C-alpha positions in Angstrom: 0.0 0.0 -0.1 1.5 3.2 -1.1 1.9 6.5 1.3 -1.0 7.9 -0.4 -3.2 5.3 0.1 -2.4 5.0 3.6 -3.1 8.6 4.1 -6.5 8.3 2.1 -7.2 5.4 4.8 -6.1 7.5 7.8 -8.4 10.3 7.0 -11.5 8.0 6.2 -10.9 5.9 9.2 -10.7 9.0 11.8 -13.9 10.2 10.1 -15.6 7.2 10.7 -14.0 6.6 14.4 -15.2 10.1 15.3 -18.8 10.0 13.9 -19.2 6.4 15.5 -18.1 8.0 18.8 -20.3 11.1 19.0 -23.3 8.8 18.1 -22.5 5.9 20.8 -21.6 8.6 23.3 -24.9 10.6 22.9 -26.8 7.0 23.1 -25.0 6.5 26.1 -25.9 9.6 27.8 -29.6 8.8 27.0 -29.6 5.6 29.2 -28.0 7.5 32.3 -24.3 6.6 31.5 -21.2 8.7 30.7 -20.5 9.3 27.2 -17.2 7.4 27.6 -18.9 4.3 28.1 -20.7 4.8 24.6 -17.3 5.7 23.0 -15.6 2.6 24.2 -18.4 0.2 22.9 -18.2 2.2 19.4 -14.7 1.1 19.5 -15.4 -2.3 20.3 -18.1 -2.4 17.8 -15.9 -1.5 15.0 -13.7 -4.4 15.7 -14.0 -8.3 15.6 -16.8 -8.1 18.2 -19.6 -6.8 16.1 -18.2 -5.8 12.5 -16.2 -8.6 12.4 -19.5 -10.9 12.3 -20.4 -9.5 9.2 -19.3 -11.1 5.8 -16.4 -9.7 4.0 -13.9 -9.4 7.1 -14.7 -5.7 7.4 -12.3 -4.7 10.2 -9.5 -5.4 8.1 -11.5 -3.8 5.1 -11.6 -0.8 7.0 -8.5 -0.6 8.9 -6.0 -2.6 7.2 -2.8 -3.7 8.7 -0.5 -1.2 7.0 -2.9 1.4 8.5 -3.1 0.4 11.7 0.4 1.6 13.0 -0.4 5.1 12.2 -3.5 5.2 13.9 -1.8 3.5 17.0 0.6 6.6 17.0 -2.7 9.1 17.3 -3.8 7.0 19.8 -0.7 7.4 22.2 -0.7 11.2 21.5 -4.5 11.1 22.6 -3.3 8.8 25.5 -0.5 11.2 26.6 -2.9 14.0 26.7 -5.5 12.2 28.4 -2.9 11.2 31.0 -1.7 14.9 31.3 -5.3 15.9 32.2 -5.5 13.1 34.6 -2.4 14.6 36.5 -3.6 18.3 36.0 -7.1 17.3 37.9 -5.7 15.6 40.7 -5.9 18.3 43.5 -4.5 17.0 47.0 -5.5 19.9 48.5 -9.0 18.5 48.9 -7.3 16.6 51.7 -7.4 19.3 54.0 -10.7 18.5 55.7 -10.6 14.8 56.0 -6.8 13.9 55.5 -7.0 10.7 57.8 -10.4 9.3 56.1 -9.2 10.1 52.9 -5.7 8.5 53.1 -7.1 5.4 54.9 -10.2 4.8 52.4 -7.6 5.0 49.5 -5.0 2.8 50.9 -7.4 0.1 51.8 -9.3 0.2 48.5 -5.8 -0.2 46.8 -4.3 -2.8 48.7 -7.1 -5.2 49.1 -7.9 -5.4 45.5 -4.4 -5.7 44.7 -3.9 -8.5 47.1 -7.0 -10.3 45.7 -5.8 -9.5 41.9 -2.4 -11.3 43.1 -4.5 -14.1 44.3 -6.6 -14.4 41.2 -3.5 -14.4 39.4 -2.4 -17.8 40.3 -5.5 -19.4 38.9 -5.6 -17.2 35.6 -1.8 -17.9 34.8 -2.5 -21.4 33.5 -5.0 -20.0 30.7 -3.4 -16.9 30.2 0.4 -17.8 30.5 1.4 -17.3 26.7 1.7 -14.1 24.9 0.9 -14.1 21.1 3.0 -11.3 19.1 1.6 -9.6 16.2 3.8 -11.6 13.7 2.2 -15.0 15.2 5.1 -16.0 17.3 4.5 -17.1 21.0 6.3 -16.4 24.2 6.1 -17.4 27.6 5.0 -14.5 30.3 7.0 -14.4 33.6 4.4 -15.0 36.3 5.8 -12.2 38.3 5.2 -9.2 36.2 1.7 -11.0 35.2 0.8 -11.0 38.8 1.8 -7.8 39.7 0.2 -6.0 36.9 -3.3 -7.9 37.5 -3.2 -6.6 40.8 -2.3 -3.2 39.7 -5.3 -3.3 37.2 -7.6 -4.2 39.7 -6.6 -1.5 42.2 -7.3 1.8 39.4 -10.2 4.4 40.3 -11.0 6.4 37.1 -10.7 10.0 38.6 -12.3 11.5 35.2 -15.2 9.3 35.6 -15.8 9.8 39.0 -15.5 13.5 39.0 -17.8 13.4 35.8 -20.6 11.2 37.9 -20.2 13.8 40.7 -20.8 16.8 38.8 -23.5 15.5 36.6 -25.6 14.6 40.2 -24.3 18.0 41.6 -22.4 16.2 44.5 -19.1 17.8 44.1 -19.8 20.2 47.2 -21.5 17.5 49.1 -20.0 15.8 52.1 -19.8 12.4 50.1 -18.4 13.9 47.1 -15.5 15.9 48.6 -14.6 13.0 50.3 -14.7 10.8 47.2 -12.9 13.2 45.1 -9.9 13.4 48.0 -10.0 9.6 48.0 -9.8 9.3 44.3 -7.2 11.8 44.3 -5.0 9.7 46.5 -6.1 6.6 44.9 -4.4 8.2 41.7 -1.5 8.6 43.0 -1.0 5.2 44.9 -2.1 3.3 41.9 0.1 4.9 39.6 3.2 4.7 41.6 2.3 1.2 41.9 1.8 0.4 38.2 5.3 2.3 37.5 6.8 -0.4 39.8 5.1 -3.0 38.1 6.2 -1.8 34.4 9.8 -1.3 35.7 9.6 -5.2 36.8 8.0 -6.0 33.5 10.6 -4.1 31.4 13.5 -5.2 33.1 12.6 -9.1 32.9 12.6 -9.4 36.6 16.4 -8.4 36.9 16.8 -6.5 40.4 19.3 -4.1 39.3 17.4 -3.1 36.4 14.2 -2.6 38.3 16.1 -0.4 40.7 17.6 1.4 37.8 14.4 2.2 36.2 12.5 3.2 39.6 15.4 5.2 40.6 15.6 7.2 37.2 11.8 7.9 37.7 12.2 9.1 41.3 14.6 11.7 39.9 12.8 12.6 36.9 9.7 13.1 39.3 11.9 15.1 41.9 13.3 17.3 38.9 9.7 18.0 37.8 8.5 19.1 41.2 11.7 20.9 42.5 12.8 22.6 39.3 10.3 22.6 36.6 7.0 23.3 38.8 8.6 26.6 40.4 9.3 27.8 36.7 5.7 26.8 35.5 4.3 28.8 38.9 5.5 31.9 36.6 2.9 31.4 34.3 0.2 32.4 36.5 0.9 36.2 37.0 1.5 35.8 33.0 -2.0 34.5 32.6 -3.4 37.3 35.0 -2.0 40.0 33.0 -2.8 38.5 29.6 -6.4 37.5 31.1 -6.4 34.7 28.8 -4.4 31.5 27.9 -2.2 32.5 25.2 -0.7 30.4 22.1 2.8 31.0 23.6 1.7 29.3 27.2 -0.1 26.5 25.6 3.1 26.0 23.5 5.1 25.7 26.5 3.0 23.2 28.3 2.6 20.9 25.1 6.5 21.0 24.5 6.9 20.3 28.3 4.4 17.4 27.9 5.9 15.6 25.0 9.5 15.9 26.4 8.4 14.6 29.7 6.4 11.5 27.9 10.0 11.1 25.9 12.1 11.0 28.8 9.7 8.2 30.8 9.9 6.3 27.6 13.4 6.0 27.4 13.6 5.2 30.9 11.4 2.3 30.0 8.5 3.3 32.6 6.1 4.0 29.6 5.5 7.6 28.3 1.8 8.1 29.8 3.8 8.5 33.3 5.6 11.5 31.8 2.6 13.1 31.1 0.8 12.1 34.3 4.0 13.4 36.4 3.9 16.6 34.5 0.1 17.0 35.1 0.6 16.6 39.0 3.6 19.3 38.7 1.5 22.0 37.3 0.6 25.0 39.6 -2.4 25.0 41.6 -1.9 28.1 43.9 -4.0 30.9 42.1 -4.1 29.1 39.0 -7.8 28.0 38.7 -8.5 30.0 35.6 -5.0 28.7 34.1 -5.9 25.2 34.8 -9.4 25.4 33.5 -8.5 27.0 30.0 -5.8 24.3 29.8 -8.2 21.5 30.5 -10.9 23.1 28.1 -8.3 23.5 25.1 -6.9 20.2 25.4 -9.8 18.3 26.2 -11.6 19.2 23.2 -8.9 17.9 20.4 -8.1 15.0 22.9 -11.8 14.0 23.4 -13.3 14.7 20.1 -10.3 13.5 17.9 -7.5 11.6 19.5 -9.2 9.1 22.2 -11.9 7.7 19.8 -9.1 6.4 17.6 -7.5 5.1 21.0 -11.0 3.3 21.6 -11.0 1.8 18.0 -7.4 0.4 18.5 -8.2 -1.2 21.7 -11.5 -2.4 20.2 -9.6 -4.0 17.2 -7.7 -6.6 20.3 -11.4 -7.2 21.7 -13.0 -10.3 20.7 -16.0 -11.5 22.7 -16.9 -13.8 20.6 -14.0 -15.9 21.1 -14.2 -15.7 25.1 -16.1 -19.2 25.4 -17.6 -20.6 28.6 -14.1 -20.7 30.6 -13.9 -17.3 29.6 -17.1 -16.6 31.1 -16.4 -18.2 34.4 -13.2 -16.2 34.5 -15.1 -13.0 34.0 -17.3 -13.9 36.9 -14.3 -14.2 39.2 -12.6 -11.0 37.7 -15.8 -9.1 38.5 -16.0 -10.5 42.1 -12.5 -9.5 42.7 -12.5 -6.1 41.1 -15.7 -4.9 42.7 -15.4 -6.9 45.7 -12.0 -5.7 46.7 -12.8 -1.9 45.8 -16.2 -2.0 47.4 -15.4 -3.8 50.7 -12.0 -2.0 51.0 -13.4 1.2 50.8 -16.7 0.4 52.7 -14.9 -1.1 55.5 -12.1 1.6 55.7 -14.9 4.2 55.7 -16.9 2.7 58.5 -13.8 2.5 60.4 -13.7 6.1 60.3 -17.1 6.6 61.3 -18.6 7.3 58.2 -22.5 6.2 57.9 -23.3 3.2 56.4 -25.1 4.9 53.4 -22.3 7.1 52.5 -19.7 4.3 52.8 -21.7 2.4 50.4 -21.9 5.4 47.9 -18.2 5.9 48.4 -17.6 2.1 47.8 -19.5 2.4 44.4 -17.7 5.5 43.2 -14.3 4.1 44.0 -15.4 1.1 41.3 -15.5 3.6 38.4 -12.5 2.4 36.1 -13.6 3.6 32.5 -10.9 5.1 30.4 -8.3 4.9 33.0 -8.6 1.1 33.0 -8.2 0.8 29.1 -5.2 3.0 29.4 -3.5 0.4 31.9 -4.4 -2.6 30.1 -2.9 -1.2 26.9 0.2 -0.9 28.8 0.0 -4.5 29.8 -0.2 -5.6 26.0 2.5 -3.5 25.3 4.8 -5.0 28.1 3.8 -8.6 26.8 1.8 -9.7 30.1 -1.5 -9.8 28.7 -2.7 -12.2 26.1 -5.8 -11.1 23.9 -8.4 -13.1 25.7 -7.5 -11.7 29.1 -7.3 -8.3 27.6 -10.7 -9.0 26.2 -12.0 -10.0 29.9 -10.2 -7.0 31.6 -11.9 -4.7 29.1 -15.4 -6.1 29.8 -14.7 -5.5 33.7 -13.9 -1.9 33.1 -17.1 -1.1 31.1 -19.0 -3.0 33.6 -17.7 -1.7 36.8 -18.3 1.9 35.2 -21.6 1.3 33.7 -22.8 0.0 36.9 -21.9 3.0 39.3 -24.5 5.5 38.3 -27.6 3.1 38.8 -26.3 1.8 41.9 -25.6 5.3 43.2 -29.3 6.0 42.5 -30.3 3.2 44.7 -28.0 3.8 47.4 -27.7 7.5 47.6 -31.0 8.6 45.8 -31.6 12.0 44.3 -33.8 13.1 47.6 -30.8 12.7 49.7 -28.3 14.4 47.4 -31.0 17.5 47.1 -30.8 17.7 50.9 -27.0 17.4 51.3 -26.8 20.1 48.4 -29.1 22.3 50.4 -26.9 21.8 53.6 -23.8 22.7 51.7 -25.3 25.9 50.3 -26.7 26.9 53.7 -23.2 26.5 55.3 -21.6 28.3 52.4 -24.2 31.2 53.1 -23.5 31.2 56.6 -27.2 30.4 57.1 -28.2 28.6 60.2 -31.8 27.0 60.3 -33.7 27.2 63.5 -34.7 23.4 64.9 -38.6 23.8 64.7 -41.2 21.8 66.7 -44.7 22.4 65.8 -47.3 21.7 68.4 -50.9 21.2 67.5 -53.0 22.6 70.7 -56.8 22.0 69.8 -59.4 23.8 72.0 -60.4 20.7 73.5 -57.1 19.4 74.5 -57.8 17.0 77.1 -55.7 15.8 80.3 -55.9 14.9 83.8 -56.0 18.7 85.0 -58.2 20.1 82.3 -57.5 21.6 78.8 -55.7 24.6 79.8 -52.9 22.2 81.8 -52.9 19.9 78.8 -52.1 22.7 76.4 -49.2 23.8 78.6 -47.7 20.1 78.7 -47.9 19.9 74.9 -46.2 23.2 74.7 -43.5 22.0 77.5 -43.3 18.8 75.7 -42.5 20.6 72.3 -39.8 22.9 74.1 -38.1 19.6 75.7 -38.3 17.6 71.9 -35.9 20.5 70.8 -33.5 19.4 73.3 -30.1 21.7 73.2 -30.5 22.5 69.5 -29.8 26.3 68.7 -31.4 28.2 67.6 -34.8 26.2 68.3 -38.3 27.3 68.1 -41.5 26.2 68.9 -44.7 27.0 66.9 -47.9 26.6 68.8 -50.7 26.0 66.4 -54.4 26.0 67.0 -56.6 25.2 64.0 -60.5 26.1 64.5 -63.1 24.5 62.5 -64.6 26.8 59.7 -67.4 28.7 60.5 -70.7 27.9 58.4 -71.4 30.7 56.1 -74.6 32.9 56.9 -77.2 33.9 54.7 -77.1 37.7 56.0 -73.9 39.3 57.3 -70.6 37.9 56.7 -69.9 36.8 60.4 -66.2 38.3 60.1 -66.3 39.9 63.3 -67.3 36.7 65.0 -64.4 34.8 63.3 -62.0 37.4 64.3 -62.8 37.5 67.9 -62.4 33.8 67.7 -58.9 34.2 66.5 -58.1 36.6 68.7 -58.9 34.7 71.6 -57.1 31.7 70.5 -54.2 33.6 70.0 -54.5 35.5 73.2 -54.5 31.8 75.0 -51.8 30.7 73.1 -49.5 33.6 73.4 -49.6 33.1 77.2 -48.5 29.6 77.0 -45.6 30.7 74.7 -44.7 33.3 77.3 -44.2 30.5 79.9 -42.1 28.3 77.4 -40.0 31.2 76.7 -39.5 31.9 80.2 -37.3 28.7 80.2 -34.8 30.5 77.9 -34.1 27.7 75.5 -36.5 28.2 72.7 -38.2 31.0 71.2 -42.1 30.5 70.8 -44.5 31.7 68.3 -48.1 31.3 67.8 -50.6 30.3 64.8 -54.2 30.4 65.0 -56.5 30.0 62.1 -59.7 28.5 60.8 -59.9 25.5 58.3 -62.1 23.2 56.7 -59.5 20.4 56.8 -57.1 20.9 60.0 -55.0 17.9 59.3 -54.2 19.6 55.8 -53.6 22.9 57.2 -51.3 21.8 59.9 -49.1 20.0 57.4 -49.1 23.6 55.4 -47.9 25.4 58.6 -45.2 22.5 59.0 -44.1 23.1 55.6 -44.1 26.8 55.8 -41.9 26.7 59.0 -39.8 23.8 57.9 -40.7 21.8 60.9 -38.4 19.0 62.3 -41.1 17.8 64.5 -44.8 18.0 64.6 -46.6 16.8 67.8 -50.5 16.2 67.8 -52.5 15.1 70.5 -54.3 11.9 70.4 -57.9 11.9 69.6 -60.9 11.1 71.9 -60.5 7.2 71.2 -56.7 6.3 72.0 -56.9 2.8 70.7 -58.4 4.0 67.3 -55.7 3.6 64.8 -53.1 3.5 67.5 -50.5 2.3 65.1 -51.5 4.3 62.0 -50.6 7.8 61.0 -53.8 8.4 58.8 -54.6 11.4 61.3 -51.6 13.1 61.3 -50.7 15.8 58.9 -49.2 14.5 55.7 -45.8 16.2 56.3 -42.9 13.3 55.5 -40.0 15.9 55.8 -40.6 16.1 59.7 -41.1 13.5 62.5 -44.5 13.3 63.5 -45.5 12.4 67.2 -49.1 11.6 68.3 -49.2 12.6 72.3 -51.1 11.1 74.9 -50.8 13.6 78.0 -50.1 12.4 81.2 -49.8 13.9 84.9 -46.0 12.8 85.6 -43.6 15.6 85.4 -40.5 14.1 87.0 -38.9 10.8 86.4 -36.9 9.2 83.5 -37.5 9.4 80.0 -37.7 5.9 78.5 -37.5 5.0 74.9 -38.4 1.8 73.0 -36.8 0.8 70.0 -37.3 -1.7 67.5 -34.3 -1.1 64.7 -36.9 0.9 62.3 -36.5 4.3 61.5 -39.6 5.2 63.8 -37.2 3.8 66.5 -34.5 6.0 65.5 -36.7 8.7 65.5 -38.0 7.7 68.9 -34.2 7.8 70.1 -33.7 11.5 69.0 -36.8 12.8 70.5 -36.6 10.8 73.8 -32.7 11.6 74.1 -33.3 15.3 73.2 -36.2 15.4 75.8 -33.8 13.6 78.4 -31.2 16.4 77.7 -33.4 19.1 78.3 -35.1 18.0 81.3 -31.9 16.7 83.0 -33.5 13.3 83.4 -32.2 10.1 83.2 -32.5 8.1 79.8 -33.7 4.6 79.7 -33.7 2.5 76.2 -35.8 -0.5 76.2 -37.0 -3.2 73.8 -40.4 -3.6 72.0 -41.9 -6.9 71.4 -39.6 -7.8 68.4 -37.4 -10.5 69.7 -34.3 -9.0 68.1 -35.3 -5.5 69.5 -33.1 -6.3 72.8 -29.8 -6.4 71.0 -30.8 -3.0 69.0 -31.4 -1.5 72.4 -28.3 -2.5 73.6 -26.6 -1.0 70.5 -28.7 2.3 71.0 -27.4 2.6 74.5 -23.8 2.0 73.1 -24.3 4.7 70.4 -25.7 7.2 72.8 -22.7 6.5 75.2 -20.3 7.0 72.3 -21.9 10.1 71.5 -21.5 11.6 75.1 -25.2 11.0 76.3 -25.3 8.9 79.6 -27.9 6.2 78.7 -28.8 2.8 80.3 -30.7 -0.3 79.5 -34.5 -0.4 80.7 -35.0 -3.3 83.1 -38.2 -5.2 82.3 -41.2 -3.1 83.8 -39.2 0.1 83.6 -41.6 3.4 83.8 -41.1 6.9 82.8 -42.5 10.1 83.1 -42.0 10.5 79.4 -42.2 7.4 77.2 -41.2 7.7 73.6 -42.1 4.5 71.1 -42.2 3.8 67.2 -45.6 4.5 66.0 -46.1 1.3 64.5 -45.4 -0.7 67.6 -48.7 -2.3 68.5 -48.0 -3.0 72.3 -45.5 -2.3 75.2 -43.5 -5.1 76.9 -42.2 -2.6 79.3 -43.5 1.0 80.4 -46.5 2.5 82.4 -50.0 1.2 81.7 -51.9 3.7 83.6 -52.3 7.6 82.6 -49.3 9.0 84.7 -46.8 9.2 82.0 -47.0 10.9 78.8 -46.6 8.6 76.1 -45.6 9.9 72.5 -45.7 7.7 69.4 -43.6 8.7 66.6 -43.2 8.2 63.0 -40.1 9.1 61.3 -39.3 11.8 58.8 -37.5 11.3 55.4 -34.1 12.1 57.2 -34.5 9.3 59.7 -35.6 6.7 56.9 -32.4 7.7 54.9 -29.8 7.2 57.7 -28.3 4.7 60.2 -28.4 5.0 64.0 -25.1 6.2 64.1 -25.9 9.5 62.0 -29.4 9.8 64.1 -27.2 9.9 67.4 -24.6 12.2 65.8 -27.3 14.6 65.1 -28.0 15.3 68.7 -26.7 18.2 70.2 -24.8 17.6 73.5 -23.8 20.7 75.4 -25.0 19.6 78.8 -24.7 15.7 79.7 -27.5 13.8 81.1 -26.8 12.8 84.9 -24.8 9.4 84.8 -27.2 7.0 86.8 -24.2 5.3 88.4 -23.5 8.5 90.4 
């Protein structure tokens, strides 16, 4: 084939590749996947896996063997640019807030999959210990580089894909998002350093002196880049600020350094991508946000649109899913178990040891499983080193696709959008310096009943509302009286009578509010209005004031629908409680738990009331056989948080009893009317969090008296 024909084929092939990449990328985005998934699939589709199934050997017709070396050069330039961008996006300043947690999670999520990969290599080596060269000749693969490479390939997290997922879900400013970015940044540094060692071992054929030479030269190069080149590059920041934009000269300097760095590391025999990655990490960070953003935008456009799709096709030409076979399917299952399990368990377990809640730890484990394009880069290095045969390369590419594709759907289940929106709102309030008052809405009907009459019952409900706020600051209680709508008169509007009733109700509530505020812990406001549907109106009040807790006295028939929340306001963002007033004022607070979200809500309300009253806090079990262990776990969690709690002996009673609303009966607690009993139903927050999270949200600025003293 002549040079002119090769040139024509290169132009045609690039046109086909770019068009296919864009189409498949858009299709992937339509189904909620990152565009890179579709682009990788496009590359595979143009290879023997799909196009090769059609008659005429189309992959060879479209991509002749004489043309492929030229496409490979274009792909390698795309890889170098991509790895520079990966290094440029690694910002270890995100470690400032949770350094110990990020380091622990990152280290564990690299070490565990690496170790499992080493173990798996002992099984896979028997079927994949021979490498076939492009000319058809074969050679044995040494076990050590094979095992080390497989372990390293299991350990990678794709920082760009992870960042893209977080950005698309607007999670980058949430606690989980910031921690995930910090962990991925550390993971990148650890994993690429590990891969450099593996490449050195493979390039030196296991010779210790050659390995030491390669690693020593790589370390010297990295030191030179950070100690000499980085200070020189930092001079670009004031230059950029003076110009107000990224000039052609600035970009040329970066590109020249990039190509020279790739050349040096290739000569060292540690691979060109490491030079690009090291230069990216050595770029200035302080005051360089605008410069970094413009470099990313300029290089990303040419890299993502033109060069990387060529790399996907070069990769796809080596992938033949049809040749996998039954043994290959079994091997793929093992690879997925090691890759997914190692990353997820490593990240999740480490996060839990650092007291990260279960849901957030699960989200972190899923995010650390994204591999994407970064994995393909590593696999390509493995092929170039001669440590991955075609079948194992195919299986590892499938693993990269599956682990990346599963991240977004599973994240939607583990960390749904409602939690993300709540976290975003909290981050925005914190950024603006806003502090929301903890709000308890107390419904005070005219006929509020109780042992000492309506007035005393209303005052008791108001005090309970103040106690339910615990030591939250700022805190407020909203006393709400919903009056039945007055019938329309045939003659006259009746407005004067309605205003008089509203004024009387307001005066009565303000008198109670004054007594509540005299305690000095909460502010108290009143709401009095008419409504045809008191339940719906109370929900509107709760929504308007962003209520955290809504307390409603039980009706005339305490046994009617006792375990149903049908009569409570439809306000699922708040904890809702049905109150049976009692005469007892002094005594312990008894909380009964069952491990449900309602049980967690009961723990918080009861603990806050105990803190406010300075009372003993007893935690007991419901009729559920497993609730005894759950009660013990609740006691331990409260004590770890600095709240003195004790297990409630059988038959314990309290002045206030807080119980999950769905529990039909009590195995412990009062049977008379002396105690005030609150049945609670959880809000969305309690439903989404675990016990440790619930307890951690309790403000402790004064300790409950230790019963032992």
